[in-house]
VEXZA-885929 format. One line per 10 residues: number of its first residue (from 1); for each residue x, y, z of C-alpha. Coordinates in steps of 0.25 Angstrom, whole numbers, padded with zeros to 4 digits, always signed. Layout:
NUM = X:Y:Z | ... .
! end
This chain:
1 = -0134:-0266:-0132 | -0139:-0259:-0121 | -0125:-0263:-0113 | -0118:-0259:-0125 | -0123:-0245:-0124 | -0123:-0245:-0109 | -0109:-0248:-0110 | -0106:-0238:-0120 | -0114:-0226:-0113 | -0105:-0230:-0100 .
11 = -0092:-0230:-0108 | -0096:-0217:-0114 | -0099:-0211:-0101 | -0087:-0216:-0094 | -0079:-0209:-0105 | -0085:-0196:-0104 | -0083:-0198:-0089 | -0069:-0200:-0090 | -0067:-0188:-0099 | -0074:-0178:-0091 .
21 = -0067:-0166:-0090 | -0065:-0162:-0075 | -0062:-0148:-0069 | -0058:-0146:-0055 | -0064:-0134:-0047 | -0056:-0131:-0034 | -0061:-0120:-0024 | -0050:-0111:-0019 | -0059:-0102:-0010 | -0058:-0095:+0003 .
31 = -0042:-0093:+0010 | -0030:-0099:+0003 | -0024:-0108:+0012 | -0012:-0118:+0013 | -0024:-0130:+0012 | -0026:-0126:-0001 | -0016:-0129:-0009 | -0015:-0145:-0007 | -0030:-0144:-0012 | -0028:-0138:-0025 .
41 = -0016:-0146:-0027 | -0024:-0159:-0025 | -0035:-0153:-0035 | -0025:-0151:-0046 | -0018:-0163:-0044 | -0033:-0171:-0045 | -0036:-0162:-0058 | -0023:-0167:-0063 | -0024:-0181:-0062 | -0039:-0180:-0067 .
51 = -0034:-0172:-0079 | -0044:-0161:-0076 | -0047:-0150:-0086 | -0046:-0138:-0076 | -0045:-0135:-0061 | -0053:-0123:-0057 | -0050:-0116:-0045 | -0063:-0108:-0039 | -0056:-0096:-0032 | -0061:-0087:-0022 .
61 = -0052:-0083:-0012 | -0046:-0070:-0005 | -0032:-0077:-0005 | -0025:-0086:+0007 | -0010:-0090:+0009 | +0000:-0087:-0002 | +0007:-0099:-0001 | -0005:-0107:-0002 | -0008:-0100:-0015 | +0005:-0102:-0021 .
71 = +0004:-0116:-0020 | -0009:-0118:-0025 | -0004:-0108:-0036 | +0007:-0117:-0039 | -0002:-0130:-0038 | -0011:-0123:-0049 | +0002:-0119:-0057 | +0006:-0134:-0059 | -0007:-0138:-0063 | -0008:-0147:-0076 .
81 = -0023:-0144:-0076 | -0028:-0132:-0080 | -0031:-0123:-0069 | -0043:-0111:-0069 | -0046:-0101:-0057 | -0059:-0097:-0056 | -0059:-0084:-0047 | -0072:-0085:-0041 | -0074:-0070:-0035 | -0058:-0069:-0031 .
91 = -0045:-0073:-0031 | -0037:-0064:-0021 | -0023:-0066:-0016 | -0018:-0079:-0016 | -0032:-0083:-0024 | -0025:-0074:-0036 | -0014:-0082:-0035 | -0021:-0095:-0036 | -0029:-0089:-0048 | -0017:-0084:-0056 .
101 = -0011:-0099:-0056 | -0022:-0103:-0064 | -0022:-0105:-0079 | -0036:-0098:-0080 | -0043:-0088:-0072 | -0058:-0085:-0071 | -0065:-0076:-0063 | -0080:-0073:-0059 | -0085:-0060:-0061 | -0081:-0051:-0049 .
111 = -0069:-0059:-0047 | -0055:-0054:-0041 | -0040:-0058:-0043 | -0029:-0052:-0034 | -0025:-0044:-0024 | -0014:-0055:-0021 | -0004:-0048:-0012 | +0002:-0056:-0001 | -0002:-0051:+0014 | +0002:-0058:+0027 .
121 = -0007:-0063:+0038 | -0012:-0049:+0044 | -0016:-0044:+0029 | -0004:-0035:+0026 | +0005:-0035:+0013 | +0015:-0046:+0012 | +0031:-0041:+0013 | +0036:-0038:+0000 | +0042:-0053:+0000 | +0030:-0059:-0001 .
131 = +0023:-0049:-0010 | +0034:-0051:-0019 | +0032:-0067:-0020 | +0017:-0065:-0021 | +0018:-0055:-0033 | +0028:-0064:-0041 | +0019:-0076:-0038 | +0006:-0069:-0044 | +0015:-0065:-0056 | +0021:-0079:-0058 .
141 = +0008:-0085:-0057 | +0001:-0076:-0067 | +0013:-0076:-0076 | +0012:-0092:-0077 | -0002:-0091:-0081 | +0000:-0080:-0091 | -0007:-0068:-0082 | -0002:-0054:-0080 | +0008:-0054:-0069 | +0009:-0039:-0066 .
151 = -0006:-0040:-0062 | -0003:-0054:-0054 | +0007:-0044:-0046 | -0001:-0032:-0045 | -0011:-0042:-0036 | +0001:-0043:-0027 | +0009:-0030:-0026 | +0001:-0019:-0025 | +0014:-0010:-0028 | +0014:-0015:-0043 .
161 = +0010:-0004:-0052 | +0006:-0006:-0069 | -0001:+0001:-0079 | +0000:-0008:-0091 | -0003:-0024:-0092 | +0002:-0032:-0102 | -0010:-0041:-0106 | -0008:-0050:-0118 | +0003:-0043:-0123 | -0004:-0030:-0124 .
171 = -0001:-0019:-0114 | -0014:-0014:-0107 | -0015:-0002:-0099 | -0022:-0006:-0084 | -0031:+0004:-0078 | -0042:-0004:-0070 | -0033:-0011:-0060 | -0030:-0004:-0047 | -0020:-0014:-0045 | -0011:-0008:-0055 .
181 = -0008:+0004:-0045 | +0002:+0006:-0035 | -0005:+0001:-0022 | -0014:-0007:-0028 | -0017:-0023:-0029 | -0023:-0029:-0041 | -0036:-0036:-0040 | -0043:-0041:-0053 | -0057:-0042:-0056 | -0061:-0051:-0065 .
191 = -0063:-0041:-0077 | -0049:-0036:-0073 | -0045:-0051:-0071 | -0050:-0053:-0086 | -0046:-0040:-0093 | -0031:-0041:-0088 | -0031:-0057:-0090 | -0029:-0061:-0076 | -0041:-0070:-0078 | -0046:-0079:-0090 .
201 = -0061:-0077:-0088 | -0074:-0076:-0081 | -0083:-0085:-0076 | -0095:-0085:-0065 | -0096:-0098:-0060 | -0089:-0112:-0063 | -0098:-0116:-0075 | -0096:-0104:-0081 | -0080:-0106:-0080 | -0081:-0120:-0084 .
211 = -0089:-0116:-0097 | -0077:-0105:-0101 | -0066:-0116:-0099 | -0073:-0125:-0107 | -0076:-0136:-0097 | -0091:-0135:-0094 | -0092:-0149:-0095 | -0082:-0152:-0087 | -0083:-0159:-0072 | -0081:-0150:-0061 .
221 = -0074:-0156:-0050 | -0075:-0148:-0037 | -0063:-0149:-0027 | -0064:-0147:-0013 | -0053:-0150:-0001 | -0051:-0165:+0004 | -0052:-0167:+0018 | -0037:-0168:+0020 | -0036:-0154:+0013 | -0046:-0147:+0021 .
231 = -0040:-0153:+0034 | -0026:-0147:+0030 | -0031:-0132:+0026 | -0040:-0134:+0039 | -0025:-0138:+0047 | -0018:-0126:+0038 | -0027:-0116:+0043 | -0017:-0105:+0051 | -0028:-0106:+0064 | -0028:-0122:+0065 .
241 = -0013:-0123:+0061 | -0009:-0114:+0072 | -0018:-0120:+0081 | -0010:-0135:+0078 | +0003:-0129:+0078 | +0001:-0123:+0091 | -0005:-0134:+0098 | +0005:-0144:+0092 | +0016:-0136:+0098 | +0010:-0133:+0110 .
251 = +0006:-0147:+0111 | +0021:-0152:+0110 | +0025:-0141:+0121 | +0016:-0147:+0130 | +0021:-0161:+0128 | +0033:-0156:+0132 | +0029:-0153:+0147 | +0026:-0166:+0149 | +0035:-0180:+0148 | +0030:-0191:+0137 .
261 = +0021:-0188:+0127 | +0006:-0185:+0129 | -0007:-0177:+0122 | -0001:-0163:+0120 | +0010:-0168:+0112 | +0002:-0178:+0104 | -0007:-0166:+0101 | +0003:-0156:+0097 | +0010:-0165:+0087 | -0003:-0169:+0081 .
271 = -0006:-0154:+0080 | +0008:-0153:+0074 | +0005:-0162:+0065 | -0007:-0158:+0060 | -0003:-0144:+0057 | +0011:-0148:+0051 | +0004:-0158:+0042 | -0007:-0148:+0036 | +0005:-0139:+0035 | +0012:-0148:+0027 .
281 = +0002:-0153:+0018 | -0002:-0138:+0016 | +0012:-0134:+0012 | +0014:-0124:+0024 | +0024:-0132:+0030 | +0036:-0137:+0024 | +0045:-0148:+0026 | +0055:-0138:+0034 | +0043:-0134:+0042 | +0039:-0148:+0047 .
291 = +0053:-0151:+0049 | +0055:-0141:+0058 | +0042:-0142:+0067 | +0044:-0158:+0067 | +0059:-0156:+0073 | +0053:-0147:+0084 | +0043:-0157:+0088 | +0054:-0166:+0087 | +0061:-0159:+0096 | +0049:-0156:+0107 .
301 = +0046:-0171:+0106 | +0061:-0175:+0110 | +0059:-0164:+0122 | +0045:-0170:+0125 | +0050:-0186:+0124 | +0064:-0187:+0128 | +0069:-0175:+0136 | +0061:-0171:+0149 | +0057:-0156:+0151 | +0059:-0145:+0140 .
311 = +0073:-0143:+0135 | +0080:-0140:+0122 | +0073:-0149:+0112 | +0060:-0143:+0117 | +0065:-0130:+0113 | +0070:-0133:+0100 | +0058:-0141:+0096 | +0049:-0128:+0100 | +0059:-0117:+0092 | +0057:-0128:+0079 .
321 = +0042:-0128:+0081 | +0041:-0115:+0082 | +0048:-0112:+0069 | +0042:-0123:+0061 | +0028:-0116:+0065 | +0032:-0103:+0062 | +0037:-0109:+0047 | +0024:-0115:+0045 | +0017:-0100:+0047 | +0026:-0096:+0035 .
331 = +0020:-0097:+0021 | +0028:-0104:+0010 | +0031:-0090:+0004 | +0041:-0079:+0005 | +0035:-0072:+0017 | +0040:-0058:+0025 | +0043:-0053:+0038 | +0027:-0050:+0042 | +0024:-0065:+0038 | +0034:-0071:+0046 .
341 = +0031:-0060:+0058 | +0016:-0066:+0056 | +0020:-0081:+0057 | +0026:-0077:+0071 | +0015:-0071:+0076 | +0007:-0082:+0071 | +0015:-0094:+0078 | +0017:-0084:+0090 | +0001:-0084:+0091 | -0003:-0098:+0088 .
351 = +0007:-0103:+0099 | +0002:-0093:+0109 | -0012:-0095:+0105 | -0012:-0109:+0105 | -0005:-0108:+0120 | -0017:-0100:+0125 | -0028:-0110:+0117 | -0021:-0123:+0122 | -0022:-0116:+0137 | -0036:-0112:+0134 .
361 = -0040:-0126:+0130 | -0033:-0132:+0141 | -0041:-0124:+0151 | -0053:-0127:+0143 | -0051:-0141:+0144 | -0048:-0142:+0159 | -0064:-0137:+0161 | -0069:-0149:+0153 | -0076:-0161:+0158 | -0066:-0169:+0149 .
371 = -0053:-0163:+0155 | -0061:-0167:+0169 | -0063:-0181:+0166 | -0049:-0182:+0158 | -0042:-0176:+0171 | -0051:-0179:+0182 | -0047:-0168:+0192 | -0049:-0168:+0206 | -0053:-0184:+0205 | -0041:-0190:+0211 .
381 = -0035:-0178:+0220 | -0027:-0180:+0232 | -0038:-0177:+0242 | -0045:-0189:+0237 | -0035:-0199:+0239 | -0028:-0199:+0225 | -0013:-0198:+0223 | -0005:-0197:+0211 | +0006:-0208:+0211 | +0013:-0216:+0202 .
391 = +0017:-0227:+0212 | +0031:-0223:+0214 | +0031:-0219:+0228 | +0040:-0232:+0233 | +0051:-0226:+0223 | +0054:-0214:+0233 | +0069:-0217:+0234 | +0072:-0225:+0222 | +0083:-0224:+0212 | +0084:-0223:+0198 .
401 = +0090:-0216:+0186 | +0085:-0205:+0176 | +0083:-0210:+0162 | +0082:-0196:+0158 | +0087:-0183:+0160 | +0077:-0177:+0172 | +0075:-0161:+0171 | +0070:-0163:+0180 | +0060:-0174:+0175 | +0062:-0185:+0168 .
411 = +0063:-0201:+0169 | +0070:-0211:+0179 | +0071:-0226:+0180 | +0070:-0233:+0193 | +0070:-0247:+0193 | +0060:-0252:+0183 | +0052:-0239:+0183 | +0055:-0228:+0174 | +0048:-0214:+0181 | +0048:-0201:+0178 .
421 = +0053:-0191:+0188 | +0058:-0176:+0191 | +0069:-0174:+0198 | +0071:-0164:+0211 | +0073:-0152:+0201 | +0088:-0156:+0197 | +0092:-0161:+0182 | +0096:-0176:+0182 | +0103:-0182:+0171 | +0098:-0195:+0163 .
431 = +0105:-0208:+0170 | +0105:-0201:+0184 | +0102:-0210:+0196 | +0089:-0204:+0203 | +0081:-0206:+0216 | +0067:-0205:+0218 | +0065:-0195:+0229 | +0049:-0193:+0229 | +0037:-0198:+0222 | +0026:-0189:+0222 .
441 = +0013:-0194:+0215 | +0020:-0195:+0201 | +0032:-0186:+0203 | +0044:-0193:+0205 | +0056:-0185:+0211 | +0070:-0188:+0210 | +0084:-0184:+0214 | +0097:-0188:+0206 | +0106:-0198:+0215 | +0120:-0192:+0215 .
451 = +0132:-0202:+0213 .
! end
């Protein structure tokens, strides 16, 4: 009998646990960047798979990147799970767009929403092209959730004016919004948002919000970024991304100054791979951008591995990589001339800053004990009886054939040995017969043998 009762209790508890109502809480706080959309999409997918009752976005932000906000907005509008924006103090700029995309909006006392005009990196108002895009983006989002489009537009464009609004089919005279006047943006307080139907309710904390939503008994799952999403957000940080790009670019350039492939080239390729991979995952880099940059890297690799010196392939590679890096700095939304100018300036500063930083880092490194042990400067000087030699002194006068163009350096086959040589300064084409004139340490000088 006891076993039967215990089995029944276990079975009942399993049923109750299986039918437990789930609510996902997603924090959107601080600066909105391009590392945030993948996290939001993942949470929405998990909530849909587990048939959650709601997703609550806990919002407290002054805004951030507009392209990141539009990605989040699209993900929320496509969600099969009911979405609620809980404005826990403020939803400014890009935060307002995200809030308007949710099915319900609740605000704390003293909360604000609005001031969503587009600005560039220097804080100046964007061009009419950008303002027009953001204005209609806000209006269409508000319209999709049954909210007032005039107020949504007024949050973006201070040139709009109005005296009356249509609320629930009635014409309402507006006298308490500064944003109704020309030259003023709309920012709504909690009470104003409730009055003009831009918000659905007021709650002071998560428990009160759940009670109003009739989800007081639900299990709240607080989400946070995974380590990979945190890594992507770190790598797409403008400072980190520009450094990775700059060091990657410089590493490949330095590799072109030496034959073969070594540490600078490997470090450069690794830096570029980290930056481009993170940018692609965050949808900052399109496939076209990646193809342009990879094509530039391919030209540089060909120049470094197969063509001695620096020529046409290297120039094409540098041009393609700079073009690709410039495209990465442009957001995936309509931009004006000021944003394009800022991208050019940012790329220039990044390259110059990387060069200066690399020089300073090299000078600092050469003064460390590690560098002294690695290079052993002065330990094997000529005065101490040491000589630099690769054992080819006896080959002076020997003849061979150039196996690559000498510009003036390249490879020569003499007997069974393939050695790296330099000419006297003249250009020698591949296949030409040459003669070894001198061997000084590791420097082998040759001259073309005229037929």
